[in-house]
All heavy atoms as a GROMACS GRO file, in nm:
protein
  597
    1MET      N    1  -0.949   0.518  -0.042
    1MET     CA    2  -0.815   0.562  -0.010
    1MET      C    3  -0.759   0.488   0.111
    1MET      O    4  -0.832   0.447   0.204
    1MET     CB    5  -0.818   0.714   0.034
    1MET     CG    6  -0.690   0.772   0.075
    1MET     SD    7  -0.687   0.931   0.130
    1MET     CE    8  -0.764   1.024   0.004
    2ASP      N    9  -0.631   0.449   0.096
    2ASP     CA   10  -0.555   0.372   0.191
    2ASP      C   11  -0.548   0.465   0.322
    2ASP      O   12  -0.501   0.579   0.313
    2ASP     CB   13  -0.424   0.337   0.144
    2ASP     CG   14  -0.338   0.248   0.228
    2ASP    OD1   15  -0.385   0.207   0.342
    2ASP    OD2   16  -0.208   0.238   0.197
    3SER      N   17  -0.579   0.401   0.433
    3SER     CA   18  -0.572   0.485   0.559
    3SER      C   19  -0.425   0.524   0.592
    3SER      O   20  -0.416   0.632   0.652
    3SER     CB   21  -0.643   0.405   0.677
    3SER     OG   22  -0.570   0.294   0.702
    4ASN      N   23  -0.330   0.434   0.567
    4ASN     CA   24  -0.204   0.475   0.590
    4ASN      C   25  -0.156   0.595   0.522
    4ASN      O   26  -0.072   0.679   0.571
    4ASN     CB   27  -0.096   0.357   0.561
    4ASN     CG   28  -0.086   0.255   0.665
    4ASN    OD1   29  -0.130   0.277   0.785
    4ASN    ND2   30  -0.028   0.149   0.641
    5LYS      N   31  -0.194   0.612   0.390
    5LYS     CA   32  -0.169   0.727   0.310
    5LYS      C   33  -0.217   0.855   0.377
    5LYS      O   34  -0.155   0.955   0.382
    5LYS     CB   35  -0.216   0.716   0.165
    5LYS     CG   36  -0.143   0.626   0.087
    5LYS     CD   37  -0.194   0.625  -0.060
    5LYS     CE   38  -0.112   0.529  -0.146
    5LYS     NZ   39  -0.162   0.534  -0.287
    6LEU      N   40  -0.336   0.851   0.425
    6LEU     CA   41  -0.411   0.964   0.494
    6LEU      C   42  -0.336   1.008   0.617
    6LEU      O   43  -0.301   1.114   0.654
    6LEU     CB   44  -0.548   0.934   0.524
    6LEU     CG   45  -0.632   1.042   0.583
    6LEU    CD1   46  -0.620   1.166   0.488
    6LEU    CD2   47  -0.772   1.004   0.619
    7VAL      N   48  -0.295   0.900   0.696
    7VAL     CA   49  -0.222   0.927   0.832
    7VAL      C   50  -0.087   0.985   0.789
    7VAL      O   51  -0.035   1.092   0.853
    7VAL     CB   52  -0.190   0.805   0.902
    7VAL    CG1   53  -0.103   0.820   1.026
    7VAL    CG2   54  -0.333   0.748   0.958
    8ARG      N   55  -0.008   0.933   0.682
    8ARG     CA   56   0.118   0.994   0.642
    8ARG      C   57   0.098   1.146   0.604
    8ARG      O   58   0.176   1.226   0.625
    8ARG     CB   59   0.187   0.910   0.533
    8ARG     CG   60   0.237   0.784   0.575
    8ARG     CD   61   0.338   0.725   0.474
    8ARG     NE   62   0.271   0.702   0.348
    8ARG     CZ   63   0.237   0.595   0.298
    8ARG    NH1   64   0.229   0.484   0.362
    8ARG    NH2   65   0.192   0.580   0.163
    9PHE      N   66  -0.008   1.173   0.532
    9PHE     CA   67  -0.040   1.304   0.480
    9PHE      C   68  -0.046   1.396   0.603
    9PHE      O   69   0.008   1.505   0.608
    9PHE     CB   70  -0.168   1.306   0.394
    9PHE     CG   71  -0.214   1.444   0.374
    9PHE    CD1   72  -0.158   1.516   0.271
    9PHE    CD2   73  -0.315   1.495   0.455
    9PHE    CE1   74  -0.213   1.642   0.245
    9PHE    CE2   75  -0.358   1.629   0.437
    9PHE     CZ   76  -0.303   1.701   0.325
   10LEU      N   77  -0.136   1.355   0.691
   10LEU     CA   78  -0.155   1.435   0.819
   10LEU      C   79  -0.037   1.457   0.901
   10LEU      O   80  -0.012   1.581   0.942
   10LEU     CB   81  -0.272   1.380   0.901
   10LEU     CG   82  -0.417   1.384   0.834
   10LEU    CD1   83  -0.510   1.302   0.915
   10LEU    CD2   84  -0.455   1.518   0.798
   11LEU      N   85   0.045   1.354   0.928
   11LEU     CA   86   0.164   1.374   1.002
   11LEU      C   87   0.255   1.458   0.928
   11LEU      O   88   0.316   1.548   0.999
   11LEU     CB   89   0.232   1.231   1.022
   11LEU     CG   90   0.166   1.145   1.131
   11LEU    CD1   91   0.233   0.996   1.135
   11LEU    CD2   92   0.182   1.217   1.269
   12THR      N   93   0.274   1.443   0.812
   12THR     CA   94   0.380   1.519   0.729
   12THR      C   95   0.324   1.670   0.721
   12THR      O   96   0.422   1.752   0.742
   12THR     CB   97   0.392   1.472   0.588
   12THR    OG1   98   0.428   1.337   0.593
   12THR    CG2   99   0.508   1.545   0.520
   13PHE      N  100   0.207   1.693   0.698
   13PHE     CA  101   0.143   1.830   0.687
   13PHE      C  102   0.168   1.911   0.810
   13PHE      O  103   0.210   2.016   0.819
   13PHE     CB  104   0.014   1.835   0.628
   13PHE     CG  105  -0.045   1.957   0.604
   13PHE    CD1  106   0.013   2.037   0.501
   13PHE    CD2  107  -0.127   2.023   0.696
   13PHE    CE1  108  -0.047   2.158   0.465
   13PHE    CE2  109  -0.186   2.139   0.661
   13PHE     CZ  110  -0.138   2.220   0.565
   14PHE      N  111   0.113   1.844   0.931
   14PHE     CA  112   0.106   1.917   1.054
   14PHE      C  113   0.232   1.903   1.142
   14PHE      O  114   0.259   1.994   1.222
   14PHE     CB  115  -0.020   1.859   1.133
   14PHE     CG  116  -0.146   1.908   1.071
   14PHE    CD1  117  -0.217   1.802   1.014
   14PHE    CD2  118  -0.178   2.039   1.062
   14PHE    CE1  119  -0.340   1.844   0.949
   14PHE    CE2  120  -0.306   2.086   1.013
   14PHE     CZ  121  -0.384   1.980   0.950
   15LEU      N  122   0.311   1.800   1.126
   15LEU     CA  123   0.425   1.784   1.212
   15LEU      C  124   0.557   1.798   1.140
   15LEU      O  125   0.664   1.790   1.203
   15LEU     CB  126   0.420   1.654   1.284
   15LEU     CG  127   0.300   1.634   1.368
   15LEU    CD1  128   0.290   1.491   1.440
   15LEU    CD2  129   0.281   1.740   1.487
   16GLY      N  130   0.566   1.798   1.010
   16GLY     CA  131   0.688   1.805   0.919
   16GLY      C  132   0.781   1.708   0.970
   16GLY      O  133   0.766   1.599   0.945
   17CYS      N  134   0.899   1.753   1.018
   17CYS     CA  135   1.008   1.657   1.038
   17CYS      C  136   0.978   1.558   1.150
   17CYS      O  137   1.003   1.439   1.141
   17CYS     CB  138   1.130   1.737   1.082
   17CYS     SG  139   1.275   1.630   1.112
   18ILE      N  140   0.905   1.593   1.251
   18ILE     CA  141   0.871   1.508   1.357
   18ILE      C  142   0.777   1.393   1.301
   18ILE      O  143   0.798   1.272   1.332
   18ILE     CB  144   0.806   1.571   1.474
   18ILE    CG1  145   0.911   1.668   1.545
   18ILE    CG2  146   0.754   1.476   1.583
   18ILE    CD1  147   0.845   1.763   1.638
   19GLY      N  148   0.685   1.427   1.218
   19GLY     CA  149   0.598   1.327   1.155
   19GLY      C  150   0.666   1.244   1.069
   19GLY      O  151   0.640   1.121   1.063
   20SER      N  152   0.771   1.291   1.001
   20SER     CA  153   0.859   1.198   0.911
   20SER      C  154   0.931   1.100   0.988
   20SER      O  155   0.954   0.989   0.962
   20SER     CB  156   0.939   1.296   0.831
   20SER     OG  157   1.035   1.209   0.752
   21ILE      N  158   0.987   1.141   1.110
   21ILE     CA  159   1.050   1.057   1.202
   21ILE      C  160   0.961   0.941   1.251
   21ILE      O  161   0.994   0.829   1.244
   21ILE     CB  162   1.122   1.134   1.316
   21ILE    CG1  163   1.236   1.216   1.258
   21ILE    CG2  164   1.167   1.031   1.424
   21ILE    CD1  165   1.292   1.312   1.356
   22ILE      N  166   0.836   0.987   1.285
   22ILE     CA  167   0.738   0.890   1.332
   22ILE      C  168   0.707   0.782   1.229
   22ILE      O  169   0.696   0.667   1.246
   22ILE     CB  170   0.599   0.953   1.386
   22ILE    CG1  171   0.645   1.044   1.517
   22ILE    CG2  172   0.504   0.857   1.399
   22ILE    CD1  173   0.522   1.134   1.545
   23ILE      N  174   0.690   0.833   1.105
   23ILE     CA  175   0.657   0.741   0.983
   23ILE      C  176   0.772   0.654   0.964
   23ILE      O  177   0.750   0.534   0.963
   23ILE     CB  178   0.632   0.829   0.857
   23ILE    CG1  179   0.499   0.907   0.873
   23ILE    CG2  180   0.626   0.747   0.746
   23ILE    CD1  181   0.481   1.021   0.766
   24ASN      N  182   0.895   0.698   0.976
   24ASN     CA  183   1.007   0.616   0.941
   24ASN      C  184   1.034   0.505   1.043
   24ASN      O  185   1.093   0.412   1.007
   24ASN     CB  186   1.132   0.708   0.930
   24ASN     CG  187   1.248   0.646   0.851
   24ASN    OD1  188   1.217   0.598   0.746
   24ASN    ND2  189   1.366   0.664   0.894
   25HIS      N  190   0.984   0.526   1.170
   25HIS     CA  191   1.005   0.428   1.272
   25HIS      C  192   0.874   0.361   1.313
   25HIS      O  193   0.862   0.324   1.424
   25HIS     CB  194   1.084   0.502   1.384
   25HIS     CG  195   1.216   0.541   1.350
   25HIS    ND1  196   1.319   0.462   1.338
   25HIS    CD2  197   1.259   0.672   1.329
   25HIS    CE1  198   1.432   0.541   1.309
   25HIS    NE2  199   1.395   0.666   1.303
   26SER      N  200   0.788   0.355   1.226
   26SER     CA  201   0.662   0.279   1.254
   26SER      C  202   0.607   0.198   1.137
   26SER      O  203   0.676   0.196   1.030
   26SER     CB  204   0.556   0.376   1.293
   26SER     OG  205   0.510   0.456   1.182
   27SER      N  206   0.501   0.147   1.153
   27SER     CA  207   0.432   0.050   1.034
   27SER      C  208   0.376   0.143   0.936
   27SER      O  209   0.335   0.097   0.823
   27SER     CB  210   0.334  -0.028   1.094
   27SER     OG  211   0.226   0.040   1.153
   28LEU      N  212   0.377   0.277   0.948
   28LEU     CA  213   0.334   0.369   0.843
   28LEU      C  214   0.436   0.392   0.731
   28LEU      O  215   0.389   0.443   0.623
   28LEU     CB  216   0.305   0.501   0.899
   28LEU     CG  217   0.179   0.504   1.008
   28LEU    CD1  218   0.177   0.640   1.079
   28LEU    CD2  219   0.053   0.479   0.940
   29LYS      N  220   0.558   0.346   0.749
   29LYS     CA  221   0.669   0.351   0.646
   29LYS      C  222   0.634   0.260   0.531
   29LYS      O  223   0.600   0.144   0.560
   29LYS     CB  224   0.799   0.323   0.711
   29LYS     CG  225   0.904   0.335   0.606
   29LYS     CD  226   1.036   0.306   0.667
   29LYS     CE  227   1.058   0.162   0.700
   29LYS     NZ  228   1.192   0.122   0.753
   30PRO      N  229   0.625   0.310   0.409
   30PRO     CA  230   0.597   0.219   0.293
   30PRO      C  231   0.713   0.111   0.287
   30PRO      O  232   0.834   0.136   0.310
   30PRO     CB  233   0.616   0.318   0.172
   30PRO     CG  234   0.582   0.451   0.226
   30PRO     CD  235   0.646   0.448   0.360
   31GLU      N  236   0.655  -0.013   0.258
   31GLU     CA  237   0.758  -0.121   0.246
   31GLU      C  238   0.877  -0.094   0.158
   31GLU      O  239   0.859  -0.062   0.036
   31GLU     CB  240   0.682  -0.248   0.191
   31GLU     CG  241   0.759  -0.378   0.202
   31GLU     CD  242   0.770  -0.425   0.339
   31GLU    OE1  243   0.698  -0.398   0.426
   31GLU    OE2  244   0.883  -0.492   0.357
   32GLY      N  245   1.000  -0.123   0.198
   32GLY     CA  246   1.113  -0.110   0.126
   32GLY      C  247   1.170   0.046   0.101
   32GLY      O  248   1.261   0.074   0.028
   33PHE      N  249   1.102   0.145   0.172
   33PHE     CA  250   1.149   0.282   0.147
   33PHE      C  251   1.188   0.346   0.296
   33PHE      O  252   1.146   0.304   0.396
   33PHE     CB  253   1.022   0.365   0.093
   33PHE     CG  254   1.001   0.341  -0.048
   33PHE    CD1  255   0.936   0.230  -0.088
   33PHE    CD2  256   1.054   0.435  -0.144
   33PHE    CE1  257   0.907   0.215  -0.215
   33PHE    CE2  258   1.034   0.406  -0.272
   33PHE     CZ  259   0.959   0.304  -0.327
   34LYS      N  260   1.268   0.445   0.273
   34LYS     CA  261   1.317   0.521   0.396
   34LYS      C  262   1.274   0.669   0.376
   34LYS      O  263   1.284   0.724   0.276
   34LYS     CB  264   1.469   0.520   0.408
   34LYS     CG  265   1.528   0.590   0.525
   34LYS     CD  266   1.680   0.568   0.514
   34LYS     CE  267   1.739   0.650   0.633
   34LYS     NZ  268   1.882   0.641   0.621
   35SER      N  269   1.212   0.718   0.487
   35SER     CA  270   1.162   0.866   0.489
   35SER      C  271   1.279   0.948   0.500
   35SER      O  272   1.384   0.923   0.581
   35SER     CB  273   1.053   0.878   0.600
   35SER     OG  274   1.008   1.014   0.588
   36ARG      N  275   1.288   1.054   0.442
   36ARG     CA  276   1.388   1.157   0.447
   36ARG      C  277   1.356   1.263   0.550
   36ARG      O  278   1.321   1.371   0.522
   36ARG     CB  279   1.410   1.231   0.310
   36ARG     CG  280   1.460   1.134   0.205
   36ARG     CD  281   1.472   1.216   0.077
   36ARG     NE  282   1.515   1.131  -0.036
   36ARG     CZ  283   1.525   1.175  -0.152
   36ARG    NH1  284   1.484   1.308  -0.173
   36ARG    NH2  285   1.553   1.108  -0.254
   37SER      N  286   1.369   1.230   0.674
   37SER     CA  287   1.325   1.311   0.791
   37SER      C  288   1.390   1.456   0.786
   37SER      O  289   1.326   1.560   0.807
   37SER     CB  290   1.363   1.261   0.919
   37SER     OG  291   1.296   1.124   0.932
   38TRP      N  292   1.530   1.469   0.756
   38TRP     CA  293   1.594   1.600   0.756
   38TRP      C  294   1.550   1.677   0.642
   38TRP      O  295   1.551   1.801   0.644
   38TRP     CB  296   1.739   1.586   0.772
   38TRP     CG  297   1.777   1.538   0.909
   38TRP    CD1  298   1.823   1.419   0.949
   38TRP    CD2  299   1.755   1.612   1.033
   38TRP    NE1  300   1.833   1.417   1.097
   38TRP    CE2  301   1.798   1.536   1.136
   38TRP    CE3  302   1.709   1.740   1.060
   38TRP    CZ2  303   1.785   1.579   1.278
   38TRP    CZ3  304   1.710   1.786   1.192
   38TRP    CH2  305   1.753   1.701   1.294
   39ALA      N  306   1.524   1.614   0.530
   39ALA     CA  307   1.477   1.686   0.412
   39ALA      C  308   1.331   1.749   0.440
   39ALA      O  309   1.322   1.875   0.401
   39ALA     CB  310   1.455   1.587   0.298
   40TYR      N  311   1.249   1.685   0.518
   40TYR     CA  312   1.127   1.760   0.548
   40TYR      C  313   1.162   1.870   0.625
   40TYR      O  314   1.092   1.979   0.620
   40TYR     CB  315   1.037   1.661   0.630
   40TYR     CG  316   0.965   1.555   0.554
   40TYR    CD1  317   0.985   1.428   0.553
   40TYR    CD2  318   0.860   1.596   0.461
   40TYR    CE1  319   0.915   1.334   0.483
   40TYR    CE2  320   0.788   1.508   0.386
   40TYR     CZ  321   0.818   1.375   0.402
   40TYR     OH  322   0.749   1.278   0.324
   41PHE      N  323   1.244   1.862   0.734
   41PHE     CA  324   1.267   1.976   0.815
   41PHE      C  325   1.335   2.092   0.754
   41PHE      O  326   1.281   2.203   0.764
   41PHE     CB  327   1.362   1.915   0.937
   41PHE     CG  328   1.393   2.033   1.037
   41PHE    CD1  329   1.302   2.084   1.117
   41PHE    CD2  330   1.524   2.074   1.047
   41PHE    CE1  331   1.328   2.185   1.206
   41PHE    CE2  332   1.555   2.175   1.130
   41PHE     CZ  333   1.457   2.228   1.212
   42LEU      N  334   1.446   2.067   0.686
   42LEU     CA  335   1.524   2.182   0.612
   42LEU      C  336   1.442   2.243   0.512
   42LEU      O  337   1.440   2.368   0.505
   42LEU     CB  338   1.660   2.122   0.575
   42LEU     CG  339   1.759   2.072   0.690
   42LEU    CD1  340   1.876   2.015   0.634
   42LEU    CD2  341   1.787   2.195   0.780
   43LEU      N  342   1.390   2.157   0.420
   43LEU     CA  343   1.319   2.219   0.318
   43LEU      C  344   1.199   2.290   0.358
   43LEU      O  345   1.146   2.384   0.285
   43LEU     CB  346   1.303   2.114   0.193
   43LEU     CG  347   1.420   2.063   0.132
   43LEU    CD1  348   1.389   1.958   0.036
   43LEU    CD2  349   1.480   2.168   0.060
   44GLY      N  350   1.131   2.231   0.456
   44GLY     CA  351   1.009   2.298   0.518
   44GLY      C  352   1.044   2.440   0.568
   44GLY      O  353   0.972   2.529   0.549
   45LEU      N  354   1.165   2.452   0.633
   45LEU     CA  355   1.201   2.579   0.686
   45LEU      C  356   1.239   2.670   0.576
   45LEU      O  357   1.201   2.792   0.575
   45LEU     CB  358   1.334   2.566   0.773
   45LEU     CG  359   1.315   2.508   0.908
   45LEU    CD1  360   1.444   2.494   0.974
   45LEU    CD2  361   1.218   2.598   0.992
   46ILE      N  362   1.316   2.629   0.476
   46ILE     CA  363   1.367   2.712   0.362
   46ILE      C  364   1.240   2.764   0.283
   46ILE      O  365   1.243   2.884   0.252
   46ILE     CB  366   1.456   2.638   0.279
   46ILE    CG1  367   1.582   2.605   0.350
   46ILE    CG2  368   1.488   2.711   0.150
   46ILE    CD1  369   1.688   2.505   0.284
   47THR      N  370   1.134   2.680   0.261
   47THR     CA  371   1.032   2.726   0.177
   47THR      C  372   0.909   2.764   0.255
   47THR      O  373   0.797   2.780   0.208
   47THR     CB  374   0.977   2.595   0.085
   47THR    OG1  375   0.938   2.506   0.176
   47THR    CG2  376   1.101   2.557  -0.004
   48PHE      N  377   0.931   2.788   0.390
   48PHE     CA  378   0.816   2.843   0.473
   48PHE      C  379   0.699   2.747   0.474
   48PHE      O  380   0.580   2.789   0.464
   48PHE     CB  381   0.777   2.979   0.436
   48PHE     CG  382   0.886   3.078   0.440
   48PHE    CD1  383   0.940   3.117   0.318
   48PHE    CD2  384   0.927   3.128   0.557
   48PHE    CE1  385   1.046   3.211   0.325
   48PHE    CE2  386   1.034   3.220   0.561
   48PHE     CZ  387   1.092   3.261   0.440
   49GLY      N  388   0.722   2.619   0.477
   49GLY     CA  389   0.618   2.514   0.480
   49GLY      C  390   0.569   2.465   0.357
   49GLY      O  391   0.489   2.374   0.353
   50ILE      N  392   0.607   2.523   0.236
   50ILE     CA  393   0.551   2.485   0.113
   50ILE      C  394   0.603   2.340   0.078
   50ILE      O  395   0.517   2.265   0.025
   50ILE     CB  396   0.590   2.584  -0.001
   50ILE    CG1  397   0.530   2.717   0.018
   50ILE    CG2  398   0.560   2.530  -0.141
   50ILE    CD1  399   0.577   2.817  -0.075
   51TYR      N  400   0.717   2.306   0.108
   51TYR     CA  401   0.769   2.168   0.080
   51TYR      C  402   0.687   2.072   0.161
   51TYR      O  403   0.655   1.958   0.118
   51TYR     CB  404   0.917   2.157   0.121
   51TYR     CG  405   0.967   2.018   0.091
   51TYR    CD1  406   0.999   1.976  -0.034
   51TYR    CD2  407   0.973   1.924   0.204
   51TYR    CE1  408   1.044   1.834  -0.050
   51TYR    CE2  409   1.018   1.808   0.190
   51TYR     CZ  410   1.057   1.756   0.064
   51TYR     OH  411   1.089   1.629   0.042
   52ASP      N  412   0.658   2.110   0.282
   52ASP     CA  413   0.576   2.008   0.369
   52ASP      C  414   0.440   1.981   0.307
   52ASP      O  415   0.388   1.873   0.306
   52ASP     CB  416   0.568   2.054   0.514
   52ASP     CG  417   0.694   2.052   0.585
   52ASP    OD1  418   0.788   1.970   0.542
   52ASP    OD2  419   0.715   2.125   0.672
   53LEU      N  420   0.383   2.095   0.251
   53LEU     CA  421   0.258   2.070   0.184
   53LEU      C  422   0.261   1.983   0.064
   53LEU      O  423   0.189   1.886   0.046
   53LEU     CB  424   0.199   2.206   0.150
   53LEU     CG  425   0.069   2.208   0.062
   53LEU    CD1  426  -0.048   2.158   0.144
   53LEU    CD2  427   0.038   2.346   0.022
   54VAL      N  428   0.367   2.008  -0.016
   54VAL     CA  429   0.385   1.936  -0.147
   54VAL      C  430   0.415   1.782  -0.098
   54VAL      O  431   0.356   1.695  -0.160
   54VAL     CB  432   0.494   1.997  -0.226
   54VAL    CG1  433   0.543   1.890  -0.338
   54VAL    CG2  434   0.468   2.120  -0.282
   55ALA      N  435   0.496   1.762  -0.010
   55ALA     CA  436   0.544   1.631   0.028
   55ALA      C  437   0.413   1.558   0.097
   55ALA      O  438   0.398   1.441   0.069
   55ALA     CB  439   0.649   1.628   0.136
   56SER      N  440   0.330   1.627   0.155
   56SER     CA  441   0.204   1.570   0.222
   56SER      C  442   0.116   1.518   0.109
   56SER      O  443   0.063   1.415   0.113
   56SER     CB  444   0.147   1.677   0.313
   56SER     OG  445   0.225   1.720   0.409
   57ILE      N  446   0.101   1.606   0.022
   57ILE     CA  447   0.006   1.573  -0.105
   57ILE      C  448   0.072   1.446  -0.176
   57ILE      O  449  -0.003   1.348  -0.211
   57ILE     CB  450  -0.008   1.686  -0.190
   57ILE    CG1  451  -0.085   1.791  -0.124
   57ILE    CG2  452  -0.072   1.637  -0.323
   57ILE    CD1  453  -0.090   1.930  -0.194
   58CYS      N  454   0.199   1.443  -0.185
   58CYS     CA  455   0.271   1.333  -0.253
   58CYS      C  456   0.239   1.204  -0.178
   58CYS      O  457   0.255   1.094  -0.235
   58CYS     CB  458   0.412   1.355  -0.282
   58CYS     SG  459   0.429   1.484  -0.413
   59ASN      N  460   0.238   1.217  -0.043
   59ASN     CA  461   0.204   1.091   0.038
   59ASN      C  462   0.078   1.023  -0.011
   59ASN      O  463   0.058   0.903   0.007
   59ASN     CB  464   0.212   1.114   0.185
   59ASN     CG  465   0.339   1.115   0.241
   59ASN    OD1  466   0.428   1.037   0.196
   59ASN    ND2  467   0.365   1.196   0.336
   60LEU      N  468  -0.023   1.110  -0.050
   60LEU     CA  469  -0.148   1.059  -0.096
   60LEU      C  470  -0.135   0.986  -0.233
   60LEU      O  471  -0.221   0.899  -0.256
   60LEU     CB  472  -0.253   1.162  -0.103
   60LEU     CG  473  -0.291   1.226   0.028
   60LEU    CD1  474  -0.387   1.344   0.000
   60LEU    CD2  475  -0.354   1.120   0.113
   61THR      N  476  -0.039   1.022  -0.311
   61THR     CA  477  -0.014   0.970  -0.454
   61THR      C  478   0.103   0.873  -0.452
   61THR      O  479   0.159   0.849  -0.552
   61THR     CB  480  -0.002   1.074  -0.549
   61THR    OG1  481   0.101   1.156  -0.524
   61THR    CG2  482  -0.146   1.154  -0.555
   62PHE      N  483   0.154   0.824  -0.325
   62PHE     CA  484   0.279   0.752  -0.323
   62PHE      C  485   0.272   0.629  -0.418
   62PHE      O  486   0.168   0.565  -0.416
   62PHE     CB  487   0.303   0.701  -0.177
   62PHE     CG  488   0.423   0.622  -0.161
   62PHE    CD1  489   0.542   0.678  -0.144
   62PHE    CD2  490   0.423   0.490  -0.173
   62PHE    CE1  491   0.657   0.604  -0.126
   62PHE    CE2  492   0.528   0.409  -0.154
   62PHE     CZ  493   0.653   0.477  -0.123
   63ASP      N  494   0.374   0.607  -0.496
   63ASP     CA  495   0.370   0.503  -0.592
   63ASP      C  496   0.497   0.416  -0.572
   63ASP      O  497   0.609   0.449  -0.596
   63ASP     CB  498   0.385   0.558  -0.746
   63ASP     CG  499   0.375   0.447  -0.846
   63ASP    OD1  500   0.366   0.322  -0.812
   63ASP    OD2  501   0.386   0.477  -0.962
   64PRO      N  502   0.488   0.299  -0.507
   64PRO     CA  503   0.584   0.205  -0.465
   64PRO      C  504   0.668   0.153  -0.591
   64PRO      O  505   0.779   0.094  -0.573
   64PRO     CB  506   0.527   0.090  -0.391
   64PRO     CG  507   0.384   0.092  -0.426
   64PRO     CD  508   0.342   0.239  -0.470
   65SER      N  509   0.608   0.167  -0.707
   65SER     CA  510   0.688   0.114  -0.824
   65SER      C  511   0.802   0.205  -0.874
   65SER      O  512   0.885   0.167  -0.935
   65SER     CB  513   0.585   0.084  -0.944
   65SER     OG  514   0.538   0.213  -0.995
   66LYS      N  515   0.798   0.328  -0.814
   66LYS     CA  516   0.897   0.424  -0.853
   66LYS      C  517   1.019   0.403  -0.744
   66LYS      O  518   0.991   0.388  -0.636
   66LYS     CB  519   0.855   0.570  -0.849
   66LYS     CG  520   0.757   0.596  -0.942
   66LYS     CD  521   0.696   0.737  -0.939
   66LYS     CE  522   0.604   0.786  -1.036
   66LYS     NZ  523   0.547   0.918  -1.011
   67ASP      N  524   1.142   0.428  -0.788
   67ASP     CA  525   1.258   0.422  -0.695
   67ASP      C  526   1.255   0.548  -0.599
   67ASP      O  527   1.296   0.531  -0.490
   67ASP     CB  528   1.392   0.424  -0.775
   67ASP     CG  529   1.409   0.298  -0.839
   67ASP    OD1  530   1.348   0.188  -0.798
   67ASP    OD2  531   1.498   0.285  -0.935
   68LYS      N  532   1.201   0.658  -0.644
   68LYS     CA  533   1.205   0.766  -0.558
   68LYS      C  534   1.062   0.840  -0.561
   68LYS      O  535   0.994   0.838  -0.667
   68LYS     CB  536   1.298   0.879  -0.614
   68LYS     CG  537   1.450   0.852  -0.592
   68LYS     CD  538   1.525   0.964  -0.637
   68LYS     CE  539   1.678   0.946  -0.616
   68LYS     NZ  540   1.762   1.059  -0.657
   69ASN      N  541   1.021   0.873  -0.448
   69ASN     CA  542   0.893   0.952  -0.435
   69ASN      C  543   0.926   1.071  -0.344
   69ASN      O  544   1.038   1.060  -0.273
   69ASN     CB  545   0.793   0.879  -0.364
   69ASN     CG  546   0.721   0.764  -0.444
   69ASN    OD1  547   0.639   0.784  -0.530
   69ASN    ND2  548   0.780   0.648  -0.428
   70ILE      N  549   0.871   1.186  -0.358
   70ILE     CA  550   0.904   1.294  -0.278
   70ILE      C  551   0.892   1.267  -0.137
   70ILE      O  552   0.797   1.230  -0.072
   70ILE     CB  553   0.810   1.427  -0.304
   70ILE    CG1  554   0.839   1.464  -0.444
   70ILE    CG2  555   0.825   1.534  -0.199
   70ILE    CD1  556   0.761   1.602  -0.478
   71GLY      N  557   1.009   1.283  -0.068
   71GLY     CA  558   1.023   1.256   0.087
   71GLY      C  559   1.071   1.118   0.113
   71GLY      O  560   1.090   1.087   0.222
   72TYR      N  561   1.080   1.030   0.003
   72TYR     CA  562   1.116   0.883   0.032
   72TYR      C  563   1.224   0.852  -0.061
   72TYR      O  564   1.227   0.899  -0.173
   72TYR     CB  565   1.000   0.790   0.010
   72TYR     CG  566   0.887   0.812   0.118
   72TYR    CD1  567   0.786   0.900   0.093
   72TYR    CD2  568   0.906   0.753   0.243
   72TYR    CE1  569   0.687   0.921   0.196
   72TYR    CE2  570   0.812   0.764   0.340
   72TYR     CZ  571   0.699   0.855   0.315
   72TYR     OH  572   0.597   0.868   0.411
   73VAL      N  573   1.297   0.746  -0.031
   73VAL     CA  574   1.405   0.691  -0.115
   73VAL      C  575   1.418   0.541  -0.086
   73VAL      O  576   1.389   0.495   0.031
   73VAL     CB  577   1.544   0.757  -0.096
   73VAL    CG1  578   1.601   0.734   0.046
   73VAL    CG2  579   1.639   0.717  -0.197
   74LYS      N  580   1.432   0.463  -0.191
   74LYS     CA  581   1.435   0.313  -0.163
   74LYS      C  582   1.556   0.280  -0.078
   74LYS      O  583   1.661   0.325  -0.088
   74LYS     CB  584   1.442   0.238  -0.302
   74LYS     CG  585   1.300   0.193  -0.350
   74LYS     CD  586   1.323   0.076  -0.440
   74LYS     CE  587   1.173   0.038  -0.463
   74LYS     NZ  588   1.145  -0.031  -0.570
   75GLU      N  589   1.531   0.175   0.014
   75GLU     CA  590   1.648   0.138   0.095
   75GLU      C  591   1.737   0.049   0.028
   75GLU      O  592   1.701  -0.023  -0.070
   75GLU     CB  593   1.586   0.069   0.220
   75GLU     CG  594   1.511   0.160   0.313
   75GLU     CD  595   1.465   0.094   0.442
   75GLU    OE1  596   1.391   0.007   0.435
   75GLU    OE2  597   1.518   0.138   0.542
   0.00000   0.00000   0.00000
């Protein structure tokens, strides 16, 4: 498993929006993609953390060949 994927999973799961901001402004960001920081925060609040769990799991299965992945959009 790619260590960046594991770090993205842990940051997203435990820190939600803050983790997403860290990912977006570091080398952990997938090449050519932008993290949706506010989506993590707002949807995490609305779904009582369920969205953060789903997005965290999706970080482990991130596929750069897709235009959209949960929590990310192509720049």
